[in-house]
Every structure is written in structure tokens, then in C-alpha cells.
N, CA, C, O and CB atoms as a CASP TS submission, in Angstrom:
PFRMAT TS
TARGET T0000
AUTHOR 0000-0000-0000
METHOD Language model
MODEL 1
PARENT N/A
ATOM      1  N   UNK     1     120.082 144.685   7.333  1.00  0.00           N
ATOM      2  CA  UNK     1     121.148 145.485   7.835  1.00  0.00           C
ATOM      3  C   UNK     1     121.460 145.131   9.291  1.00  0.00           C
ATOM      4  O   UNK     1     122.623 144.999   9.674  1.00  0.00           O
ATOM      5  CB  UNK     1     120.803 146.944   7.698  1.00  0.00           C
ATOM      6  N   UNK     2     120.408 144.980  10.092  1.00  0.00           N
ATOM      7  CA  UNK     2     120.622 144.739  11.507  1.00  0.00           C
ATOM      8  C   UNK     2     121.280 143.383  11.707  1.00  0.00           C
ATOM      9  O   UNK     2     122.098 143.224  12.613  1.00  0.00           O
ATOM     10  CB  UNK     2     119.297 144.817  12.280  1.00  0.00           C
ATOM     11  N   UNK     3     120.935 142.388  10.865  1.00  0.00           N
ATOM     12  CA  UNK     3     121.569 141.038  11.038  1.00  0.00           C
ATOM     13  C   UNK     3     123.061 141.126  10.751  1.00  0.00           C
ATOM     14  O   UNK     3     123.861 140.427  11.373  1.00  0.00           O
ATOM     15  CB  UNK     3     120.907 139.968  10.085  1.00  0.00           C
ATOM     16  N   UNK     4     123.440 142.006   9.787  1.00  0.00           N
ATOM     17  CA  UNK     4     124.851 142.122   9.406  1.00  0.00           C
ATOM     18  C   UNK     4     125.625 142.828  10.532  1.00  0.00           C
ATOM     19  O   UNK     4     126.772 142.474  10.805  1.00  0.00           O
ATOM     20  CB  UNK     4     125.001 142.906   8.052  1.00  0.00           C
ATOM     21  N   UNK     5     125.004 143.826  11.190  1.00  0.00           N
ATOM     22  CA  UNK     5     125.609 144.551  12.258  1.00  0.00           C
ATOM     23  C   UNK     5     125.739 143.595  13.460  1.00  0.00           C
ATOM     24  O   UNK     5     126.732 143.645  14.186  1.00  0.00           O
ATOM     25  CB  UNK     5     124.779 145.822  12.606  1.00  0.00           C
ATOM     26  N   UNK     6     124.734 142.723  13.667  1.00  0.00           N
ATOM     27  CA  UNK     6     124.790 141.726  14.760  1.00  0.00           C
ATOM     28  C   UNK     6     125.959 140.748  14.456  1.00  0.00           C
ATOM     29  O   UNK     6     126.782 140.440  15.318  1.00  0.00           O
ATOM     30  CB  UNK     6     123.389 140.933  14.898  1.00  0.00           C
ATOM     31  N   UNK     7     125.985 140.298  13.242  1.00  0.00           N
ATOM     32  CA  UNK     7     127.160 139.401  12.837  1.00  0.00           C
ATOM     33  C   UNK     7     128.469 140.020  13.138  1.00  0.00           C
ATOM     34  O   UNK     7     129.330 139.418  13.780  1.00  0.00           O
ATOM     35  CB  UNK     7     127.130 139.072  11.338  1.00  0.00           C
ATOM     36  N   UNK     8     128.630 141.260  12.663  1.00  0.00           N
ATOM     37  CA  UNK     8     129.902 141.994  12.906  1.00  0.00           C
ATOM     38  C   UNK     8     130.172 142.139  14.359  1.00  0.00           C
ATOM     39  O   UNK     8     131.284 141.850  14.800  1.00  0.00           O
ATOM     40  CB  UNK     8     129.877 143.371  12.266  1.00  0.00           C
ATOM     41  N   UNK     9     129.194 142.580  15.148  1.00  0.00           N
ATOM     42  CA  UNK     9     129.333 142.835  16.557  1.00  0.00           C
ATOM     43  C   UNK     9     129.706 141.497  17.284  1.00  0.00           C
ATOM     44  O   UNK     9     130.616 141.456  18.112  1.00  0.00           O
ATOM     45  CB  UNK     9     128.002 143.455  17.128  1.00  0.00           C
ATOM     46  N   UNK    10     129.004 140.471  16.952  1.00  0.00           N
ATOM     47  CA  UNK    10     129.287 139.224  17.658  1.00  0.00           C
ATOM     48  C   UNK    10     130.730 138.659  17.365  1.00  0.00           C
ATOM     49  O   UNK    10     131.411 138.096  18.222  1.00  0.00           O
ATOM     50  CB  UNK    10     128.222 138.180  17.261  1.00  0.00           C
ATOM     51  N   UNK    11     131.113 138.865  16.091  1.00  0.00           N
ATOM     52  CA  UNK    11     132.451 138.389  15.646  1.00  0.00           C
ATOM     53  C   UNK    11     133.549 139.223  16.378  1.00  0.00           C
ATOM     54  O   UNK    11     134.545 138.671  16.846  1.00  0.00           O
ATOM     55  CB  UNK    11     132.604 138.523  14.042  1.00  0.00           C
ATOM     56  N   UNK    12     133.339 140.570  16.465  1.00  0.00           N
ATOM     57  CA  UNK    12     134.310 141.345  17.134  1.00  0.00           C
ATOM     58  C   UNK    12     134.378 141.094  18.620  1.00  0.00           C
ATOM     59  O   UNK    12     135.455 141.083  19.218  1.00  0.00           O
ATOM     60  CB  UNK    12     134.055 142.735  16.884  1.00  0.00           C
ATOM     61  N   UNK    13     133.228 140.895  19.201  1.00  0.00           N
ATOM     62  CA  UNK    13     133.099 140.695  20.633  1.00  0.00           C
ATOM     63  C   UNK    13     133.624 139.339  21.074  1.00  0.00           C
ATOM     64  O   UNK    13     133.933 139.168  22.253  1.00  0.00           O
ATOM     65  CB  UNK    13     131.662 140.843  21.045  1.00  0.00           C
ATOM     66  N   UNK    14     133.735 138.375  20.180  1.00  0.00           N
ATOM     67  CA  UNK    14     134.120 137.040  20.562  1.00  0.00           C
ATOM     68  C   UNK    14     135.532 136.672  20.025  1.00  0.00           C
ATOM     69  O   UNK    14     136.083 135.625  20.368  1.00  0.00           O
ATOM     70  CB  UNK    14     133.076 136.046  20.053  1.00  0.00           C
ATOM     71  N   UNK    15     136.038 137.467  19.265  1.00  0.00           N
ATOM     72  CA  UNK    15     137.324 137.139  18.594  1.00  0.00           C
ATOM     73  C   UNK    15     138.520 137.790  19.379  1.00  0.00           C
ATOM     74  O   UNK    15     138.639 139.012  19.460  1.00  0.00           O
ATOM     75  CB  UNK    15     137.303 137.657  17.072  1.00  0.00           C
ATOM     76  N   UNK    16     139.379 136.922  19.939  1.00  0.00           N
ATOM     77  CA  UNK    16     140.534 137.433  20.634  1.00  0.00           C
ATOM     78  C   UNK    16     141.396 138.313  19.775  1.00  0.00           C
ATOM     79  O   UNK    16     141.874 139.347  20.241  1.00  0.00           O
ATOM     80  CB  UNK    16     141.336 136.321  21.158  1.00  0.00           C
ATOM     81  N   UNK    17     141.610 137.938  18.533  1.00  0.00           N
ATOM     82  CA  UNK    17     142.425 138.788  17.566  1.00  0.00           C
ATOM     83  C   UNK    17     141.911 140.150  17.540  1.00  0.00           C
ATOM     84  O   UNK    17     142.714 141.080  17.613  1.00  0.00           O
ATOM     85  CB  UNK    17     142.412 138.233  16.131  1.00  0.00           C
ATOM     86  N   UNK    18     140.644 140.374  17.442  1.00  0.00           N
ATOM     87  CA  UNK    18     140.070 141.693  17.318  1.00  0.00           C
ATOM     88  C   UNK    18     139.912 142.471  18.649  1.00  0.00           C
ATOM     89  O   UNK    18     140.024 143.694  18.732  1.00  0.00           O
ATOM     90  CB  UNK    18     138.749 141.565  16.667  1.00  0.00           C
ATOM     91  N   UNK    19     139.647 141.655  19.661  1.00  0.00           N
ATOM     92  CA  UNK    19     139.447 142.315  21.046  1.00  0.00           C
ATOM     93  C   UNK    19     140.819 142.794  21.555  1.00  0.00           C
ATOM     94  O   UNK    19     140.910 143.831  22.212  1.00  0.00           O
ATOM     95  CB  UNK    19     138.781 141.263  22.141  1.00  0.00           C
ATOM     96  N   UNK    20     141.845 142.062  21.262  1.00  0.00           N
ATOM     97  CA  UNK    20     143.185 142.307  21.774  1.00  0.00           C
ATOM     98  C   UNK    20     144.198 142.454  20.652  1.00  0.00           C
ATOM     99  O   UNK    20     145.260 141.831  20.647  1.00  0.00           O
ATOM    100  CB  UNK    20     143.603 141.187  22.701  1.00  0.00           C
ATOM    101  N   UNK    21     143.830 143.302  19.703  1.00  0.00           N
ATOM    102  CA  UNK    21     144.622 143.434  18.414  1.00  0.00           C
ATOM    103  C   UNK    21     146.027 143.881  18.758  1.00  0.00           C
ATOM    104  O   UNK    21     146.950 143.507  18.034  1.00  0.00           O
ATOM    105  CB  UNK    21     143.950 144.483  17.399  1.00  0.00           C
ATOM    106  N   UNK    22     146.257 144.643  19.796  1.00  0.00           N
ATOM    107  CA  UNK    22     147.539 145.191  20.100  1.00  0.00           C
ATOM    108  C   UNK    22     148.521 144.072  20.526  1.00  0.00           C
ATOM    109  O   UNK    22     149.735 144.254  20.439  1.00  0.00           O
ATOM    110  CB  UNK    22     147.401 146.252  21.192  1.00  0.00           C
ATOM    111  N   UNK    23     148.034 143.000  20.952  1.00  0.00           N
ATOM    112  CA  UNK    23     148.876 141.862  21.372  1.00  0.00           C
ATOM    113  C   UNK    23     149.098 140.805  20.291  1.00  0.00           C
ATOM    114  O   UNK    23     149.731 139.786  20.569  1.00  0.00           O
ATOM    115  CB  UNK    23     148.260 141.203  22.566  1.00  0.00           C
ATOM    116  N   UNK    24     148.617 141.002  19.108  1.00  0.00           N
ATOM    117  CA  UNK    24     148.715 140.102  18.063  1.00  0.00           C
ATOM    118  C   UNK    24     149.461 140.672  16.793  1.00  0.00           C
ATOM    119  O   UNK    24     149.547 141.884  16.595  1.00  0.00           O
ATOM    120  CB  UNK    24     147.354 139.664  17.731  1.00  0.00           C
ATOM    121  N   UNK    25     149.966 139.769  15.989  1.00  0.00           N
ATOM    122  CA  UNK    25     150.580 140.246  14.742  1.00  0.00           C
ATOM    123  C   UNK    25     149.640 141.060  13.922  1.00  0.00           C
ATOM    124  O   UNK    25     148.462 140.723  13.812  1.00  0.00           O
ATOM    125  CB  UNK    25     151.072 139.102  13.925  1.00  0.00           C
ATOM    126  N   UNK    26     150.139 142.151  13.329  1.00  0.00           N
ATOM    127  CA  UNK    26     149.301 142.953  12.477  1.00  0.00           C
ATOM    128  C   UNK    26     148.653 142.136  11.331  1.00  0.00           C
ATOM    129  O   UNK    26     147.451 142.253  11.089  1.00  0.00           O
ATOM    130  CB  UNK    26     150.117 144.089  11.912  1.00  0.00           C
ATOM    131  N   UNK    27     149.458 141.309  10.631  1.00  0.00           N
ATOM    132  CA  UNK    27     148.970 140.495   9.497  1.00  0.00           C
ATOM    133  C   UNK    27     147.752 139.603   9.934  1.00  0.00           C
ATOM    134  O   UNK    27     146.765 139.464   9.212  1.00  0.00           O
ATOM    135  CB  UNK    27     150.148 139.587   8.940  1.00  0.00           C
ATOM    136  N   UNK    28     147.885 139.012  11.153  1.00  0.00           N
ATOM    137  CA  UNK    28     146.808 138.111  11.639  1.00  0.00           C
ATOM    138  C   UNK    28     145.504 138.909  11.879  1.00  0.00           C
ATOM    139  O   UNK    28     144.405 138.467  11.542  1.00  0.00           O
ATOM    140  CB  UNK    28     147.254 137.386  12.971  1.00  0.00           C
ATOM    141  N   UNK    29     145.678 140.063  12.458  1.00  0.00           N
ATOM    142  CA  UNK    29     144.448 140.893  12.713  1.00  0.00           C
ATOM    143  C   UNK    29     143.840 141.385  11.349  1.00  0.00           C
ATOM    144  O   UNK    29     142.621 141.371  11.180  1.00  0.00           O
ATOM    145  CB  UNK    29     144.810 142.165  13.653  1.00  0.00           C
ATOM    146  N   UNK    30     144.642 141.785  10.457  1.00  0.00           N
ATOM    147  CA  UNK    30     144.144 142.253   9.176  1.00  0.00           C
ATOM    148  C   UNK    30     143.514 141.098   8.396  1.00  0.00           C
ATOM    149  O   UNK    30     142.515 141.288   7.701  1.00  0.00           O
ATOM    150  CB  UNK    30     145.278 142.900   8.362  1.00  0.00           C
ATOM    151  N   UNK    31     144.080 139.935   8.507  1.00  0.00           N
ATOM    152  CA  UNK    31     143.412 138.724   7.884  1.00  0.00           C
ATOM    153  C   UNK    31     142.080 138.466   8.436  1.00  0.00           C
ATOM    154  O   UNK    31     141.126 138.163   7.719  1.00  0.00           O
ATOM    155  CB  UNK    31     144.235 137.477   8.070  1.00  0.00           C
ATOM    156  N   UNK    32     142.012 138.585   9.722  1.00  0.00           N
ATOM    157  CA  UNK    32     140.655 138.420  10.404  1.00  0.00           C
ATOM    158  C   UNK    32     139.617 139.401   9.947  1.00  0.00           C
ATOM    159  O   UNK    32     138.460 139.069   9.691  1.00  0.00           O
ATOM    160  CB  UNK    32     140.792 138.570  11.915  1.00  0.00           C
ATOM    161  N   UNK    33     140.094 140.657   9.851  1.00  0.00           N
ATOM    162  CA  UNK    33     139.079 141.684   9.352  1.00  0.00           C
ATOM    163  C   UNK    33     138.761 141.470   7.891  1.00  0.00           C
ATOM    164  O   UNK    33     137.608 141.670   7.509  1.00  0.00           O
ATOM    165  CB  UNK    33     139.611 143.155   9.542  1.00  0.00           C
ATOM    166  N   UNK    34     139.740 141.060   7.005  1.00  0.00           N
ATOM    167  CA  UNK    34     139.414 140.748   5.628  1.00  0.00           C
ATOM    168  C   UNK    34     138.416 139.607   5.535  1.00  0.00           C
ATOM    169  O   UNK    34     137.495 139.675   4.721  1.00  0.00           O
ATOM    170  CB  UNK    34     140.668 140.405   4.862  1.00  0.00           C
ATOM    171  N   UNK    35     138.566 138.543   6.351  1.00  0.00           N
ATOM    172  CA  UNK    35     137.649 137.452   6.339  1.00  0.00           C
ATOM    173  C   UNK    35     136.215 137.980   6.784  1.00  0.00           C
ATOM    174  O   UNK    35     135.196 137.664   6.169  1.00  0.00           O
ATOM    175  CB  UNK    35     138.183 136.299   7.287  1.00  0.00           C
ATOM    176  N   UNK    36     136.215 138.755   7.828  1.00  0.00           N
ATOM    177  CA  UNK    36     134.868 139.286   8.245  1.00  0.00           C
ATOM    178  C   UNK    36     134.261 140.120   7.150  1.00  0.00           C
ATOM    179  O   UNK    36     133.055 140.031   6.920  1.00  0.00           O
ATOM    180  CB  UNK    36     134.973 140.143   9.540  1.00  0.00           C
ATOM    181  N   UNK    37     135.047 140.932   6.459  1.00  0.00           N
ATOM    182  CA  UNK    37     134.481 141.744   5.380  1.00  0.00           C
ATOM    183  C   UNK    37     133.997 140.832   4.296  1.00  0.00           C
ATOM    184  O   UNK    37     132.943 141.126   3.732  1.00  0.00           O
ATOM    185  CB  UNK    37     135.508 142.752   4.823  1.00  0.00           C
ATOM    186  N   UNK    38     134.654 139.756   3.943  1.00  0.00           N
ATOM    187  CA  UNK    38     134.227 138.871   2.936  1.00  0.00           C
ATOM    188  C   UNK    38     132.881 138.206   3.310  1.00  0.00           C
ATOM    189  O   UNK    38     132.020 137.999   2.455  1.00  0.00           O
ATOM    190  CB  UNK    38     135.296 137.845   2.690  1.00  0.00           C
ATOM    191  N   UNK    39     132.726 137.878   4.617  1.00  0.00           N
ATOM    192  CA  UNK    39     131.448 137.316   5.112  1.00  0.00           C
ATOM    193  C   UNK    39     130.317 138.260   4.957  1.00  0.00           C
ATOM    194  O   UNK    39     129.219 137.907   4.527  1.00  0.00           O
ATOM    195  CB  UNK    39     131.554 136.928   6.549  1.00  0.00           C
ATOM    196  N   UNK    40     130.629 139.548   5.341  1.00  0.00           N
ATOM    197  CA  UNK    40     129.557 140.557   5.170  1.00  0.00           C
ATOM    198  C   UNK    40     129.192 140.860   3.673  1.00  0.00           C
ATOM    199  O   UNK    40     128.033 141.105   3.337  1.00  0.00           O
ATOM    200  CB  UNK    40     129.995 141.865   5.856  1.00  0.00           C
ATOM    201  N   UNK    41     130.178 140.833   2.848  1.00  0.00           N
ATOM    202  CA  UNK    41     129.930 141.022   1.408  1.00  0.00           C
ATOM    203  C   UNK    41     129.060 139.886   0.866  1.00  0.00           C
ATOM    204  O   UNK    41     128.197 140.098   0.014  1.00  0.00           O
ATOM    205  CB  UNK    41     131.274 141.092   0.623  1.00  0.00           C
ATOM    206  N   UNK    42     129.314 138.634   1.395  1.00  0.00           N
ATOM    207  CA  UNK    42     128.524 137.517   0.910  1.00  0.00           C
ATOM    208  C   UNK    42     127.074 137.639   1.396  1.00  0.00           C
ATOM    209  O   UNK    42     126.144 137.271   0.679  1.00  0.00           O
ATOM    210  CB  UNK    42     129.142 136.183   1.372  1.00  0.00           C
ATOM    211  N   UNK    43     126.882 138.174   2.657  1.00  0.00           N
ATOM    212  CA  UNK    43     125.507 138.275   3.156  1.00  0.00           C
ATOM    213  C   UNK    43     124.693 139.338   2.378  1.00  0.00           C
ATOM    214  O   UNK    43     123.482 139.201   2.205  1.00  0.00           O
ATOM    215  CB  UNK    43     125.521 138.616   4.663  1.00  0.00           C
ATOM    216  N   UNK    44     125.388 140.396   1.917  1.00  0.00           N
ATOM    217  CA  UNK    44     124.643 141.490   1.279  1.00  0.00           C
ATOM    218  C   UNK    44     125.507 142.164   0.192  1.00  0.00           C
ATOM    219  O   UNK    44     126.002 143.279   0.357  1.00  0.00           O
ATOM    220  CB  UNK    44     124.195 142.541   2.349  1.00  0.00           C
ATOM    221  N   UNK    45     125.665 141.412  -0.952  1.00  0.00           N
ATOM    222  CA  UNK    45     126.491 141.958  -2.038  1.00  0.00           C
ATOM    223  C   UNK    45     126.105 143.386  -2.556  1.00  0.00           C
ATOM    224  O   UNK    45     126.978 144.180  -2.904  1.00  0.00           O
ATOM    225  CB  UNK    45     126.430 141.004  -3.185  1.00  0.00           C
ATOM    226  N   UNK    46     124.792 143.681  -2.595  1.00  0.00           N
ATOM    227  CA  UNK    46     124.480 145.097  -3.087  1.00  0.00           C
ATOM    228  C   UNK    46     124.992 146.185  -2.181  1.00  0.00           C
ATOM    229  O   UNK    46     125.287 147.288  -2.640  1.00  0.00           O
ATOM    230  CB  UNK    46     122.966 145.295  -3.237  1.00  0.00           C
ATOM    231  N   UNK    47     125.097 145.910  -0.970  1.00  0.00           N
ATOM    232  CA  UNK    47     125.695 146.935   0.022  1.00  0.00           C
ATOM    233  C   UNK    47     127.144 147.192  -0.293  1.00  0.00           C
ATOM    234  O   UNK    47     127.675 148.239   0.080  1.00  0.00           O
ATOM    235  CB  UNK    47     125.588 146.430   1.532  1.00  0.00           C
ATOM    236  N   UNK    48     127.773 146.315  -0.938  1.00  0.00           N
ATOM    237  CA  UNK    48     129.192 146.479  -1.179  1.00  0.00           C
ATOM    238  C   UNK    48     129.474 146.763  -2.708  1.00  0.00           C
ATOM    239  O   UNK    48     130.632 146.898  -3.103  1.00  0.00           O
ATOM    240  CB  UNK    48     129.952 145.193  -0.698  1.00  0.00           C
ATOM    241  N   UNK    49     128.442 146.847  -3.515  1.00  0.00           N
ATOM    242  CA  UNK    49     128.676 147.123  -4.898  1.00  0.00           C
ATOM    243  C   UNK    49     129.063 148.570  -5.142  1.00  0.00           C
ATOM    244  O   UNK    49     128.716 149.446  -4.350  1.00  0.00           O
ATOM    245  CB  UNK    49     127.472 146.777  -5.685  1.00  0.00           C
ATOM    246  N   UNK    50     129.751 148.822  -6.189  1.00  0.00           N
ATOM    247  CA  UNK    50     130.161 150.177  -6.513  1.00  0.00           C
ATOM    248  C   UNK    50     131.484 150.559  -5.906  1.00  0.00           C
ATOM    249  O   UNK    50     132.435 149.779  -5.955  1.00  0.00           O
ATOM    250  CB  UNK    50     129.128 151.135  -6.071  1.00  0.00           C
ATOM    251  N   UNK    51     131.564 151.684  -5.364  1.00  0.00           N
ATOM    252  CA  UNK    51     132.799 152.256  -4.750  1.00  0.00           C
ATOM    253  C   UNK    51     133.206 151.353  -3.602  1.00  0.00           C
ATOM    254  O   UNK    51     132.411 151.044  -2.715  1.00  0.00           O
ATOM    255  CB  UNK    51     132.574 153.747  -4.237  1.00  0.00           C
ATOM    256  N   UNK    52     134.466 150.936  -3.639  1.00  0.00           N
ATOM    257  CA  UNK    52     134.916 150.025  -2.560  1.00  0.00           C
ATOM    258  C   UNK    52     136.138 150.586  -1.846  1.00  0.00           C
ATOM    259  O   UNK    52     136.851 149.805  -1.216  1.00  0.00           O
ATOM    260  CB  UNK    52     135.242 148.623  -3.130  1.00  0.00           C
ATOM    261  N   UNK    53     136.430 151.874  -1.898  1.00  0.00           N
ATOM    262  CA  UNK    53     137.626 152.444  -1.312  1.00  0.00           C
ATOM    263  C   UNK    53     137.601 152.391   0.234  1.00  0.00           C
ATOM    264  O   UNK    53     138.606 152.170   0.910  1.00  0.00           O
ATOM    265  CB  UNK    53     137.788 153.882  -1.787  1.00  0.00           C
ATOM    266  N   UNK    54     136.370 152.612   0.730  1.00  0.00           N
ATOM    267  CA  UNK    54     136.319 152.634   2.200  1.00  0.00           C
ATOM    268  C   UNK    54     135.101 151.924   2.744  1.00  0.00           C
ATOM    269  O   UNK    54     134.357 152.468   3.561  1.00  0.00           O
ATOM    270  CB  UNK    54     136.334 154.058   2.705  1.00  0.00           C
ATOM    271  N   UNK    55     134.906 150.693   2.278  1.00  0.00           N
ATOM    272  CA  UNK    55     133.911 149.844   2.916  1.00  0.00           C
ATOM    273  C   UNK    55     134.266 149.747   4.408  1.00  0.00           C
ATOM    274  O   UNK    55     135.435 149.627   4.772  1.00  0.00           O
ATOM    275  CB  UNK    55     133.856 148.418   2.239  1.00  0.00           C
ATOM    276  N   UNK    56     133.268 149.799   5.232  1.00  0.00           N
ATOM    277  CA  UNK    56     133.634 149.981   6.692  1.00  0.00           C
ATOM    278  C   UNK    56     134.485 148.929   7.356  1.00  0.00           C
ATOM    279  O   UNK    56     135.231 149.287   8.268  1.00  0.00           O
ATOM    280  CB  UNK    56     132.415 150.071   7.478  1.00  0.00           C
ATOM    281  N   UNK    57     134.441 147.568   6.958  1.00  0.00           N
ATOM    282  CA  UNK    57     135.392 146.692   7.577  1.00  0.00           C
ATOM    283  C   UNK    57     136.793 147.014   7.173  1.00  0.00           C
ATOM    284  O   UNK    57     137.693 146.955   8.010  1.00  0.00           O
ATOM    285  CB  UNK    57     135.086 145.292   7.255  1.00  0.00           C
ATOM    286  N   UNK    58     137.020 147.348   5.952  1.00  0.00           N
ATOM    287  CA  UNK    58     138.372 147.662   5.470  1.00  0.00           C
ATOM    288  C   UNK    58     138.799 148.937   6.107  1.00  0.00           C
ATOM    289  O   UNK    58     139.970 149.066   6.465  1.00  0.00           O
ATOM    290  CB  UNK    58     138.433 147.773   3.925  1.00  0.00           C
ATOM    291  N   UNK    59     137.888 149.926   6.277  1.00  0.00           N
ATOM    292  CA  UNK    59     138.204 151.137   6.989  1.00  0.00           C
ATOM    293  C   UNK    59     138.619 150.914   8.429  1.00  0.00           C
ATOM    294  O   UNK    59     139.521 151.568   8.954  1.00  0.00           O
ATOM    295  CB  UNK    59     137.051 152.039   6.948  1.00  0.00           C
ATOM    296  N   UNK    60     137.924 149.960   9.058  1.00  0.00           N
ATOM    297  CA  UNK    60     138.323 149.594  10.445  1.00  0.00           C
ATOM    298  C   UNK    60     139.652 148.948  10.480  1.00  0.00           C
ATOM    299  O   UNK    60     140.393 149.152  11.441  1.00  0.00           O
ATOM    300  CB  UNK    60     137.316 148.669  11.082  1.00  0.00           C
ATOM    301  N   UNK    61     140.021 148.154   9.461  1.00  0.00           N
ATOM    302  CA  UNK    61     141.337 147.588   9.426  1.00  0.00           C
ATOM    303  C   UNK    61     142.417 148.640   9.417  1.00  0.00           C
ATOM    304  O   UNK    61     143.436 148.530  10.100  1.00  0.00           O
ATOM    305  CB  UNK    61     141.476 146.714   8.247  1.00  0.00           C
ATOM    306  N   UNK    62     142.165 149.668   8.623  1.00  0.00           N
ATOM    307  CA  UNK    62     143.072 150.787   8.545  1.00  0.00           C
ATOM    308  C   UNK    62     143.131 151.580   9.857  1.00  0.00           C
ATOM    309  O   UNK    62     144.187 152.062  10.265  1.00  0.00           O
ATOM    310  CB  UNK    62     142.664 151.689   7.412  1.00  0.00           C
ATOM    311  N   UNK    63     141.990 151.696  10.489  1.00  0.00           N
ATOM    312  CA  UNK    63     141.889 152.503  11.684  1.00  0.00           C
ATOM    313  C   UNK    63     142.653 151.789  12.878  1.00  0.00           C
ATOM    314  O   UNK    63     143.248 152.441  13.735  1.00  0.00           O
ATOM    315  CB  UNK    63     140.361 152.744  12.035  1.00  0.00           C
ATOM    316  N   UNK    64     142.593 150.404  12.873  1.00  0.00           N
ATOM    317  CA  UNK    64     143.236 149.725  13.941  1.00  0.00           C
ATOM    318  C   UNK    64     144.756 149.933  13.925  1.00  0.00           C
ATOM    319  O   UNK    64     145.383 149.838  14.979  1.00  0.00           O
ATOM    320  CB  UNK    64     142.903 148.276  13.877  1.00  0.00           C
ATOM    321  N   UNK    65     145.361 150.209  12.782  1.00  0.00           N
ATOM    322  CA  UNK    65     146.794 150.405  12.681  1.00  0.00           C
ATOM    323  C   UNK    65     147.125 151.811  12.289  1.00  0.00           C
ATOM    324  O   UNK    65     148.300 152.154  12.156  1.00  0.00           O
ATOM    325  CB  UNK    65     147.392 149.449  11.700  1.00  0.00           C
TER
END
């Protein structure tokens, strides 16, 4: 779990699209979040099994907009 949080935090902290989302096109930012969610799902599929309505990366994508 910690490694996935670290991966998420490093990605958000180093990605201009996510750091400055208000200055980028919405579609580009959402695509970046979807890519990050896919990477996290690949790292730990059981954590994403079952209900997928509000997996936290997708929730953050909604929250940003």
C-alpha cells in the first residue's frame, strides 16, 4: 500500500498537468489521471476488484473539476 501511495504522490508532485491542472485542458488532465489509475490498478489488482464507482484516482478526477 505504501509503495502505491508513494507512486501516486511522486506522480502528482512531478507532473505539471496535475500540479497546475487549472492551466491545462480538462481532457488532458483527466487522461493523466486515468493513466495513473491504470498504473495503480496494475500494481495491485485486488485493491481495485469489486465496486469501481469511486476508486480514489477516479474520484480525484471528478474532484478536480
